[in-house]
C-alpha positions as CSV (number, residue, x, y, z in Angstrom):
1,M,34.9,-16.8,21.7
2,A,34.2,-13.9,24.0
3,H,36.1,-11.5,21.7
4,D,34.1,-12.5,18.7
5,H,30.8,-11.7,20.5
6,N,32.1,-8.3,21.4
7,H,31.5,-6.9,18.0
8,H,27.9,-7.8,17.2
9,G,25.1,-6.4,19.2
10,G,27.3,-4.3,21.3
11,H,24.7,-1.5,21.8
12,G,26.0,-1.0,25.3
13,H,28.9,1.1,24.1
14,H,27.3,4.4,24.6
15,H,27.3,4.0,28.4
16,H,31.1,3.3,28.7
17,G,30.8,-0.2,27.4
18,A,28.9,-1.6,30.4
19,G,27.0,-3.9,28.1
20,S,30.2,-5.2,26.4
21,N,31.9,-5.7,29.8
22,I,29.0,-7.7,31.1
23,K,28.9,-9.7,27.8
24,V,32.6,-10.6,28.1
25,A,32.2,-11.6,31.8
26,F,29.1,-13.7,30.7
27,F,30.8,-15.7,28.0
28,L,33.9,-16.2,30.2
29,N,31.8,-17.4,33.0
30,L,29.5,-19.6,31.0
31,G,32.3,-21.3,29.1
32,F,34.1,-21.9,32.4
33,T,30.9,-23.2,34.1
34,L,30.5,-25.9,31.5
35,L,34.1,-26.9,31.9
36,E,33.6,-27.1,35.7
37,I,30.6,-29.4,35.4
38,A,32.6,-31.8,33.3
39,G,35.6,-31.4,35.6
40,G,33.6,-31.9,38.8
41,I,32.2,-35.2,37.4
42,W,35.7,-36.4,36.3
43,I,37.4,-35.5,39.6
44,N,34.3,-36.9,41.5
45,S,34.1,-33.7,43.6
46,V,30.7,-32.4,44.7
47,A,32.4,-29.2,46.0
48,I,33.5,-28.4,42.4
49,L,29.9,-29.1,41.2
50,S,28.4,-26.8,43.8
51,D,30.9,-24.1,42.8
52,A,29.8,-24.8,39.2
53,L,26.2,-24.1,40.3
54,H,27.3,-20.9,41.9
55,D,29.0,-19.9,38.7
56,L,26.1,-21.0,36.6
57,G,23.9,-18.7,38.6
58,D,26.2,-15.8,38.0
59,S,26.4,-16.6,34.3
60,L,22.7,-16.7,34.1
61,S,22.1,-13.5,36.0
62,L,24.8,-11.8,33.8
63,G,23.2,-13.1,30.6
64,L,19.6,-12.4,31.6
65,A,20.6,-9.0,33.0
66,W,22.3,-8.2,29.7
67,Y,19.3,-9.4,27.6
68,F,16.6,-7.8,29.7
69,E,18.5,-4.6,29.9
70,H,18.1,-4.4,26.2
71,V,14.4,-5.3,26.5
72,A,13.9,-2.7,29.3
73,K,15.2,0.1,27.0
74,R,12.1,-0.2,24.7
75,G,9.6,2.5,25.2
76,R,6.0,2.1,26.3
77,D,3.6,0.7,23.9
78,Q,-0.1,-0.1,23.7
79,K,0.4,-3.5,25.3
80,Y,2.8,-2.5,28.1
81,T,1.7,1.0,29.0
82,F,4.2,1.0,32.0
83,G,7.0,0.1,29.6
84,Y,9.4,-2.9,29.8
85,K,11.3,-2.1,33.0
86,R,9.7,-5.0,34.9
87,F,11.1,-7.5,32.4
88,S,14.4,-7.4,34.4
89,L,12.5,-9.1,37.3
90,L,11.6,-12.0,35.0
91,G,15.4,-12.6,34.7
92,A,15.7,-12.7,38.5
93,V,12.8,-15.2,38.8
94,I,14.1,-17.5,36.1
95,N,17.6,-17.4,37.7
96,S,16.2,-18.2,41.1
97,V,14.2,-21.2,39.9
98,V,17.3,-22.7,38.1
99,L,19.4,-22.2,41.2
100,L,16.8,-23.7,43.5
101,V,16.5,-26.8,41.4
102,G,20.3,-27.1,41.0
103,S,20.9,-26.6,44.8
104,F,18.5,-29.4,45.7
105,I,20.1,-31.8,43.1
106,I,23.6,-31.1,44.6
107,L,22.4,-31.3,48.2
108,S,20.8,-34.7,47.5
109,E,24.2,-35.9,46.1
110,A,26.4,-34.2,48.7
111,V,24.6,-34.9,52.0
112,P,24.7,-38.8,51.7
113,R,28.4,-38.5,50.8
114,I,29.3,-37.0,54.2
115,W,28.6,-40.4,55.8
116,D,29.7,-42.4,52.8
117,P,32.6,-40.4,51.3
118,Q,33.9,-41.3,47.9
119,E,37.5,-41.0,46.6
120,V,38.3,-37.6,45.2
121,H,41.1,-36.7,42.8
122,A,42.8,-34.1,45.0
123,P,45.4,-32.8,42.5
124,G,42.6,-32.2,40.0
125,M,40.6,-30.4,42.6
126,I,43.6,-28.1,43.3
127,G,44.2,-27.5,39.6
128,F,40.5,-26.5,39.1
129,A,40.4,-24.2,42.1
130,V,43.5,-22.3,40.8
131,L,41.9,-22.1,37.4
132,G,38.6,-20.9,39.0
133,I,40.5,-18.2,41.0
134,L,42.3,-17.0,37.8
135,V,39.1,-16.9,35.6
136,N,36.9,-15.2,38.1
137,G,39.8,-12.9,39.1
138,A,40.2,-11.9,35.5
139,A,36.4,-11.1,35.2
140,V,36.6,-9.0,38.4
141,L,39.5,-7.0,37.0
142,R,37.7,-6.6,33.7
143,L,34.7,-5.0,35.6
144,K,36.9,-3.1,38.0
145,K,36.3,0.3,36.3
146,G,32.6,-0.3,35.7
147,E,30.5,2.2,37.6
148,S,27.0,1.2,36.6
149,L,25.0,-0.4,39.4
150,N,24.7,-3.6,37.4
151,E,28.4,-3.9,37.0
152,R,29.0,-3.3,40.7
153,V,26.5,-6.1,41.5
154,V,28.2,-8.4,39.0
155,R,31.6,-7.6,40.5
156,L,30.4,-8.6,43.9
157,H,29.1,-11.9,42.5
158,L,32.4,-12.7,40.9
159,M,34.3,-11.8,44.1
160,E,32.0,-14.4,45.9
161,D,33.0,-16.9,43.3
162,V,36.7,-16.2,43.9
163,L,36.1,-16.9,47.6
164,G,34.2,-20.1,46.8
165,W,37.2,-21.3,44.7
166,V,39.6,-20.3,47.5
167,A,37.6,-22.6,49.8
168,V,37.8,-25.5,47.3
169,L,41.6,-24.9,46.9
170,I,42.1,-25.2,50.7
171,G,39.9,-28.3,50.7
172,G,41.9,-29.8,47.9
173,I,45.2,-29.1,49.7
174,I,43.9,-30.7,52.9
175,L,42.7,-33.8,50.9
176,Y,46.1,-34.0,49.1
177,F,48.0,-34.4,52.4
178,F,45.4,-36.1,54.6
179,D,42.9,-38.8,54.0
180,L,39.7,-36.9,55.0
181,P,37.3,-37.5,52.0
182,W,34.3,-36.1,53.9
183,I,35.8,-32.6,53.5
184,D,34.6,-32.5,49.8
185,P,30.9,-33.1,50.5
186,L,31.0,-30.8,53.6
187,L,32.4,-27.9,51.5
188,S,29.8,-28.6,48.9
189,V,27.0,-28.4,51.4
190,V,28.3,-25.1,52.8
191,I,28.7,-23.5,49.4
192,T,25.2,-24.7,48.3
193,L,23.6,-23.4,51.4
194,Y,25.2,-20.1,50.8
195,V,23.8,-20.1,47.2
196,L,20.3,-21.0,48.6
197,Y,20.5,-18.2,51.2
198,N,21.2,-15.7,48.4
199,V,18.4,-17.1,46.2
200,V,15.8,-16.8,49.0
201,R,17.0,-13.2,49.7
202,N,16.8,-12.2,46.0
203,L,13.4,-13.9,45.6
204,R,12.0,-12.0,48.6
205,E,13.2,-8.7,47.1
206,T,11.7,-9.6,43.7
207,M,8.4,-10.7,45.2
208,N,8.2,-7.4,47.2
209,I,8.5,-5.5,43.9
210,L,6.0,-7.8,42.1
211,L,3.5,-7.4,44.9
212,Q,3.9,-3.6,44.7
213,A,5.3,-3.1,48.2
214,S,6.7,0.4,48.7
215,P,10.5,0.5,48.2
216,T,12.4,-0.3,51.4
217,H,14.2,3.0,51.5
218,I,11.1,5.1,50.9
219,K,8.7,5.4,53.9
220,P,5.1,6.5,52.9
221,E,4.6,8.3,56.1
222,E,7.8,10.4,55.5
223,V,6.6,11.1,52.0
224,E,3.3,12.2,53.3
225,A,4.9,14.4,56.0
226,K,7.1,16.1,53.3
227,L,4.2,16.7,51.0
228,Q,2.2,18.3,53.8
229,Q,5.0,20.8,54.5
230,I,4.6,22.2,51.0
231,P,2.7,25.5,51.1
232,D,-0.8,25.2,49.5
233,I,-1.3,21.5,50.3
234,A,-3.8,21.0,53.2
235,S,-3.7,17.2,53.3
236,V,-2.8,14.2,51.2
237,H,-4.7,10.9,50.8
238,D,-5.0,7.9,48.4
239,L,-1.2,7.8,48.4
240,H,0.5,4.8,46.7
241,I,4.2,4.3,46.2
242,W,5.7,1.3,44.3
243,T,8.7,0.6,42.2
244,L,8.7,-0.7,38.6
245,D,12.0,-2.6,38.8
246,G,13.7,-1.7,42.0
247,T,15.2,1.6,40.7
248,Y,12.4,3.4,39.0
249,N,9.9,4.5,41.7
250,V,6.3,5.7,41.1
251,L,4.0,7.8,43.3
252,T,0.3,8.5,42.8
253,M,-1.8,10.6,45.2
254,H,-4.6,13.0,45.8
255,A,-3.8,16.4,47.4
256,V,-6.4,18.7,49.0
257,V,-5.5,22.3,48.4
258,D,-6.7,25.2,50.5
259,T,-8.5,27.1,47.8
260,A,-9.2,26.5,44.1
261,L,-5.9,27.4,42.6
262,P,-5.6,29.2,39.2
263,V,-4.1,27.1,36.5
264,N,-0.6,28.7,36.6
265,Q,-0.4,28.3,40.4
266,A,-1.5,24.7,40.2
267,A,1.2,24.0,37.6
268,E,3.8,25.7,39.9
269,L,2.6,23.6,42.9
270,K,3.0,20.4,40.8
271,K,6.5,21.4,39.8
272,R,7.4,21.9,43.5
273,V,5.9,18.5,44.4
274,R,7.8,16.8,41.6
275,S,11.1,18.4,42.7
276,A,10.5,17.5,46.4
277,M,9.7,13.9,45.4
278,A,12.8,13.6,43.1
279,D,14.9,14.4,46.2
280,M,13.3,11.3,47.9
281,D,14.2,9.1,44.9
282,I,10.7,9.1,43.3
283,Q,11.0,9.5,39.6
284,H,7.4,9.5,38.4
285,V,4.6,11.4,40.2
286,T,0.9,11.4,39.2
287,M,-1.1,13.7,41.3
288,E,-4.7,14.9,41.5
289,L,-5.6,18.2,43.1
290,E,-8.9,18.5,45.0
291,S,-10.6,21.5,46.7
292,P,-11.6,21.0,50.4
293,G,-15.3,20.3,49.8
294,E,-14.8,17.9,46.9
295,E,-15.9,14.4,47.4
296,C,-13.2,11.9,46.7
297,T,-14.6,8.9,44.9
298,H,-11.5,6.7,45.5
299,E,-11.4,7.3,49.3
300,G,-11.5,4.0,51.1
301,S,-11.8,1.9,47.9
302,L,-8.1,1.0,47.9
C-alpha cells in the first residue's frame, strides 16, 4: 500500500525524497494506527488505545505536514498576498484539536479503570507492543538519513512512539506474570498525559505565531541595537518582527538617517541592512528611510 502511493504525487523527490519518505512513514503509521485501535478494543487494553492515539497524532501530523508543505509551495496571489506558508499552522491546529478530544475520551475510559480494573489479554498486549516497536523502528530507520527539519521532527515523534511501545511491552510482561490489572490503565493515563503535555506545548507555539509574537530566538532589542550600529542610521522606530510559519521571519521598520542620502547610497544602506538581518535569521525586510526632521505618521499608532 505504501509502495503504491510512492509513485503518484511524489513531487518531493527534488529535495532528496523528503516528501516520499514522509509519505511512506505516514501510510505505515496510519495503517498501523487503525490496526491498534481494533487490537486495543479486542485485547481490552486502554494502554494500547492511548498509544494508538499517540500514533494517530503522529500520522495526522505527518499527513498534514506533507499536504500543507505542498500548499505552502504555492506562490503569493491576489487573495493571499503573504503567500501560503501559514497554512502549515492550520495542520498543527487541526492535529491539536483531534488529539485533545482523543485524550479526554481515553482518560475518561482509563481513570475509572484504575479503581475498577478489567481483565486484559496480556499475551496480546505483548504481541502488539513488539509489533509497535518493529513498525515504528522501521519508520525511524527509513527517516534516518533525512536532513530536512520536518524529517528530523518526525523522527523524534517516531522515537517517542517506540518508547511508548516499550512501556506497553514492559506492562504486558508484568501483567503476564502477575495479577496486577491496574497497570494497564495506569500506563494509559501516563502516556495520555504525555500526549496532552505535547499538545499544549505545540498549541502555545502555534498561537504565538498566529498572534504575531516575535520569534523566540530573535530579540527585538538586539535587532534594534544591531541596526543602530550600522553607519548612516541615526535611530530606528516602528520596528515589528514576526514569523509567517515559524521558519520564515519578517521585519518592518523605519530608520532615521543622518542626512538625505542619494539614491545609490540609500540602496547600498538597504543592502547592508538586509545582509545584517539575514545573519540574525530574518529573511524578509521592509524598511522605510526618513530624514531627521521628517514627521512619522505611524509613530505611536501601533
